[in-house]
Backbone bond lengths (Angstrom), bond angles and torsions (degrees), N, CA, C in turn:
res aa  C-N    CA-C-N  psi(-1)  N-CA   C-N-CA  omega(-1)  CA-C   N-CA-C  phi
1 M - - - 1.475 - - 1.506 109.97 -
2 P 1.251 110.82 137.91 1.526 119.86 -171.03 1.632 103.99 -70.67
3 T 1.411 110.45 150.91 1.421 119.03 177.21 1.593 108.08 -68.56
4 L 1.263 120.04 132.70 1.477 122.56 171.83 1.449 110.08 -94.73
5 H 1.403 117.42 140.53 1.369 126.53 177.31 1.489 108.92 -116.26
6 W 1.276 119.23 146.32 1.459 129.25 167.34 1.449 107.56 -72.49
7 Y 1.428 116.40 132.59 1.405 115.33 167.66 1.554 104.86 -135.89
8 D 1.433 110.60 164.98 1.466 118.72 170.57 1.468 110.39 -119.45
9 Y 1.360 116.82 151.68 1.416 124.71 -179.41 1.477 112.97 -144.07
10 A 1.334 113.79 157.06 1.449 121.14 169.90 1.552 109.33 -146.83
11 I 1.316 108.45 147.32 1.552 115.73 -175.44 1.610 100.23 -86.07
12 V 1.303 113.88 140.24 1.501 124.63 171.81 1.620 108.02 -89.96
13 R 1.283 111.76 128.28 1.472 110.67 -176.37 1.674 106.96 -128.01
14 V 1.250 115.87 141.40 1.476 119.69 162.80 1.486 114.44 -91.41
15 V 1.222 115.18 124.60 1.519 120.28 179.05 1.512 106.28 -117.55
16 P 1.259 118.89 89.31 1.430 122.32 -169.50 1.506 111.97 -64.99
17 R 1.350 117.05 -30.70 1.487 123.36 -177.45 1.550 103.53 -136.31
18 P 1.306 119.28 87.93 1.489 123.85 -173.71 1.577 109.27 -55.93
19 E 1.278 119.89 -32.86 1.396 120.91 -179.60 1.496 115.67 -65.36
20 R 1.399 115.68 -19.74 1.475 120.49 179.20 1.517 108.05 -94.09
21 E 1.328 125.75 -14.96 1.429 135.16 178.22 1.520 109.28 54.47
22 E 1.310 115.51 40.46 1.425 121.48 171.34 1.523 103.42 -107.18
23 F 1.434 108.58 145.37 1.479 110.28 -175.61 1.517 106.81 -150.11
24 L 1.363 117.99 166.40 1.371 128.81 177.85 1.611 110.12 -125.87
25 N 1.279 118.91 120.37 1.436 121.85 175.29 1.504 109.01 -66.01
26 V 1.312 120.43 122.22 1.451 123.04 -175.13 1.602 115.87 -127.82
27 G 1.340 114.78 -0.58 1.390 121.46 178.53 1.450 118.06 178.82
28 V 1.301 114.95 171.05 1.491 122.83 175.88 1.512 111.25 -128.00
29 I 1.278 113.30 146.87 1.516 120.81 171.61 1.483 105.40 -118.05
30 V 1.404 118.74 126.78 1.419 125.99 176.90 1.503 110.48 -115.72
31 S 1.309 118.69 135.28 1.390 122.26 -179.66 1.530 110.06 -131.50
32 C 1.275 122.80 113.86 1.523 123.86 178.54 1.576 106.80 -127.02
33 H 1.242 108.92 106.34 1.511 120.33 -172.04 1.597 109.08 -62.94
34 A 1.428 109.31 -46.48 1.514 111.27 -178.28 1.522 116.74 -62.42
35 A 1.369 114.49 -28.66 1.408 120.73 -179.74 1.577 110.47 -95.23
36 K 1.273 119.94 -1.90 1.449 125.24 -175.28 1.493 115.29 52.99
37 F 1.445 107.85 51.47 1.413 117.07 -171.48 1.536 107.63 -121.82
38 L 1.294 114.70 133.17 1.468 123.20 174.89 1.535 107.99 -149.23
39 E 1.281 115.82 105.10 1.484 115.49 -177.87 1.484 108.37 -147.07
40 A 1.408 116.58 152.05 1.466 121.10 179.06 1.565 102.32 -122.07
41 R 1.247 116.82 143.48 1.461 125.35 167.58 1.501 108.88 -114.83
42 I 1.380 116.42 122.61 1.470 118.17 -176.12 1.557 104.84 -118.60
43 E 1.320 115.01 135.39 1.461 123.01 175.75 1.473 112.69 -138.22
44 L 1.386 113.47 79.15 1.409 118.94 -179.78 1.512 117.41 -65.83
45 G 1.370 119.42 114.80 1.395 124.89 177.87 1.599 102.05 -85.56
46 E 1.276 118.19 93.07 1.538 121.48 -174.86 1.515 109.14 -63.08
47 S 1.358 117.75 -44.11 1.451 120.68 -177.05 1.493 112.21 -64.89
48 R 1.292 117.64 -37.78 1.527 122.60 176.57 1.543 109.13 -66.17
49 L 1.404 115.13 -43.19 1.452 112.43 -178.03 1.568 111.54 -73.24
50 L 1.230 117.88 -30.61 1.501 116.63 175.68 1.537 109.97 -68.02
51 A 1.432 118.64 -26.84 1.405 118.20 -176.83 1.664 106.09 -75.64
52 L 1.365 116.92 -20.88 1.498 119.56 170.46 1.456 111.14 -75.72
53 D 1.259 115.41 -42.47 1.556 119.26 -175.47 1.508 108.82 -152.53
54 P 1.337 118.33 98.62 1.433 126.06 -177.69 1.550 111.63 -60.51
55 T 1.280 120.06 -19.47 1.360 126.09 -177.97 1.571 115.08 -94.63
56 V 1.330 116.53 2.28 1.453 114.86 -175.06 1.505 112.19 -67.40
57 D 1.366 112.59 145.99 1.470 115.04 178.32 1.508 108.61 -81.50
58 L 1.331 120.78 106.64 1.488 122.67 179.38 1.413 113.21 -71.08
59 L 1.295 123.69 -29.70 1.475 123.48 174.55 1.470 109.86 -65.90
60 L 1.300 119.74 -47.27 1.454 120.63 177.44 1.529 111.78 -58.52
61 V 1.248 115.47 -47.46 1.450 121.90 177.69 1.492 116.04 -53.20
62 R 1.442 114.44 -48.38 1.428 123.37 177.91 1.503 111.79 -61.35
63 A 1.320 114.41 -39.12 1.478 122.51 -177.54 1.591 108.77 -62.19
64 H 1.333 119.32 -50.72 1.348 130.63 177.53 1.462 113.54 -56.57
65 L 1.284 114.28 -44.74 1.485 122.55 -178.69 1.474 110.97 -71.38
66 T 1.311 121.79 -40.77 1.419 127.56 173.36 1.556 111.10 -58.47
67 A 1.242 111.95 -36.16 1.554 114.90 -175.93 1.596 108.11 -69.88
68 I 1.274 120.54 -27.91 1.405 124.45 175.79 1.508 111.97 -59.27
69 S 1.326 114.65 -54.07 1.562 116.71 173.81 1.463 111.95 -58.98
70 R 1.353 125.52 -38.45 1.458 127.28 177.40 1.522 108.16 -56.97
71 I 1.307 114.91 -50.59 1.494 122.16 -175.39 1.535 109.51 -63.38
72 C 1.284 121.04 -37.98 1.394 127.55 174.87 1.638 108.87 -57.35
73 A 1.244 112.61 -51.66 1.457 122.27 179.10 1.543 115.47 -63.15
74 G 1.369 115.45 -29.43 1.391 119.05 176.76 1.512 115.35 80.67
75 G 1.291 121.78 -164.42 1.451 127.78 172.57 1.543 112.60 73.69
76 L 1.318 114.20 -166.98 1.436 121.00 -168.84 1.612 109.12 -68.46
77 N 1.282 119.77 -35.02 1.458 123.37 -179.18 1.470 111.20 -60.61
78 A 1.327 121.74 -20.34 1.488 124.37 179.95 1.440 110.75 -97.25
79 G 1.301 122.33 16.86 1.524 121.73 -179.32 1.359 112.27 58.13
80 P 1.426 117.74 -162.08 1.448 125.71 -176.26 1.569 110.89 -51.17
81 I 1.262 116.30 -39.87 1.600 117.69 -177.50 1.457 110.31 -62.66
82 G 1.409 115.43 -28.51 1.448 119.35 -174.30 1.646 112.31 -66.98
83 K 1.468 113.58 -17.74 1.382 121.86 178.74 1.525 111.77 -77.98
84 L 1.238 120.00 -14.09 1.478 127.18 -175.90 1.499 108.94 -69.49
85 S 1.241 120.22 163.23 1.459 125.77 171.97 1.549 109.34 -66.70
86 Q 1.278 119.39 162.60 1.391 122.19 176.36 1.503 113.83 -58.26
87 R 1.282 120.13 -43.25 1.466 128.19 174.75 1.513 110.74 -60.72
88 E 1.276 116.36 -47.59 1.498 119.36 -179.75 1.517 111.66 -66.14
89 R 1.271 121.24 -35.33 1.425 125.43 177.00 1.576 108.58 -67.61
90 F 1.240 117.91 -43.08 1.529 119.40 175.60 1.558 108.67 -59.57
91 H 1.268 119.48 -51.95 1.430 122.79 179.96 1.518 110.90 -60.76
92 W 1.320 123.38 -36.42 1.435 123.98 176.01 1.461 110.93 -65.56
93 L 1.298 118.90 -40.63 1.485 125.31 178.76 1.490 112.46 -64.78
94 V 1.309 121.86 -37.52 1.455 123.10 -173.67 1.555 113.45 -101.41
95 A 1.382 113.98 10.01 1.435 119.37 174.63 1.557 110.71 -63.96
96 P 1.295 116.43 134.97 1.464 115.49 -177.27 1.511 114.13 -64.54
97 R 1.266 118.15 138.72 1.469 125.07 177.43 1.505 110.52 -147.45
98 S 1.232 119.04 153.07 1.564 122.93 175.34 1.501 109.75 -103.85
99 A 1.241 112.41 58.62 1.507 115.42 -179.09 1.652 104.41 -116.47
100 M 1.317 114.70 -175.25 1.429 122.51 178.94 1.507 116.82 -62.08
101 I 1.447 109.89 -36.90 1.483 117.36 176.78 1.589 107.05 -107.56
102 Q 1.389 112.96 122.47 1.350 120.74 177.90 1.484 116.10 -131.07
103 T 1.314 121.79 177.85 1.434 122.84 177.33 1.435 107.62 -133.63
104 S 1.363 114.04 154.88 1.435 122.49 175.18 1.562 108.08 -68.73
105 A 1.312 113.90 179.09 1.423 117.47 169.43 1.513 106.87 -67.73
106 V 1.321 114.03 160.71 1.453 120.62 -177.30 1.544 109.43 -81.14
107 H 1.221 119.17 131.87 1.497 123.36 177.77 1.581 109.04 -119.04
108 S 1.322 115.12 160.21 1.534 118.91 -179.22 1.487 110.63 -120.46
109 G 1.226 115.32 159.36 1.442 119.88 176.95 1.619 106.80 -161.06
110 R 1.270 114.93 179.43 1.471 124.13 -179.27 1.536 107.67 -130.84
111 C 1.342 114.64 136.42 1.366 122.81 -176.95 1.472 114.62 -148.14
112 A 1.367 121.17 160.25 1.400 119.10 172.08 1.545 106.03 -92.85
113 D 1.213 120.98 -23.34 1.503 124.78 -171.76 1.596 108.33 -138.45
114 P 1.263 120.05 102.82 1.461 122.01 179.03 1.521 113.33 -57.73
115 A 1.325 121.98 -34.96 1.385 123.28 178.12 1.664 112.91 -64.64
116 Q 1.380 113.23 -35.81 1.430 115.17 173.64 1.459 115.90 -73.67
117 A 1.430 117.11 -27.56 1.428 123.35 172.74 1.488 107.78 -66.54
118 L 1.339 119.61 -43.67 1.386 121.05 177.77 1.547 112.77 -58.03
119 D 1.376 117.22 -50.58 1.456 121.19 174.93 1.467 113.21 -52.96
120 H 1.357 117.97 -42.12 1.432 119.89 -174.40 1.516 109.05 -68.44
121 L 1.386 115.66 -48.66 1.451 118.89 -179.51 1.527 113.96 -59.55
122 T 1.335 114.79 -42.96 1.465 120.76 173.77 1.516 113.02 -54.92
123 S 1.328 115.86 -45.37 1.454 116.00 -178.79 1.536 116.23 -75.52
124 T 1.303 116.87 -21.16 1.401 121.50 175.64 1.531 119.16 -92.47
125 V 1.310 120.15 -29.82 1.451 120.00 -179.39 1.497 115.37 -114.94
126 V 1.340 114.96 -9.97 1.535 115.36 178.72 1.479 113.44 -113.16
127 L 1.288 115.59 -52.53 1.508 120.27 179.69 1.447 113.47 -72.39
128 T 1.411 112.72 137.57 1.457 114.98 177.43 1.544 103.30 -123.23
129 L 1.256 108.89 165.13 1.603 115.72 177.44 1.543 102.36 -95.75
130 D 1.310 111.60 135.06 1.504 121.52 179.13 1.498 106.54 -70.93
131 P 1.275 116.97 119.43 1.564 119.74 -176.71 1.497 112.66 -56.85
132 A 1.425 115.65 -20.45 1.440 116.09 -175.68 1.674 104.75 -86.90
133 T 1.203 116.73 -6.08 1.542 117.28 -177.83 1.447 107.52 -92.46
134 P 1.451 117.04 124.38 1.428 114.44 176.87 1.530 112.92 -69.29
135 G 1.248 115.24 158.38 1.466 119.14 172.86 1.425 114.27 138.98
């Protein structure tokens, strides 16, 4: 039986107009300390986001979402936050904020492979089937 590791995750949300409290799930951040894993998967559904707010600045949203992946990777490309430990970067990313990009509460789970857990979470809480697609 494979070794199971505890991991933490949060859902990344775009909240185009925070005063309306409407949001779109656009990604997942998974952190598994035992496996030295910190990664984000972002899948921005631009047409769905524009349905929530036709005036949203997609360039700005994309820039902020790209920064999440850079911070997960760490290093010089992530600026001063990239110098923090993996765990500190995760906690910085999931800290509550009232901005256009927010995260859910942190949840925990157990898995043998954090990359597979990230795939599963992305497919179940971010990706949606297009109603026009048969299947």
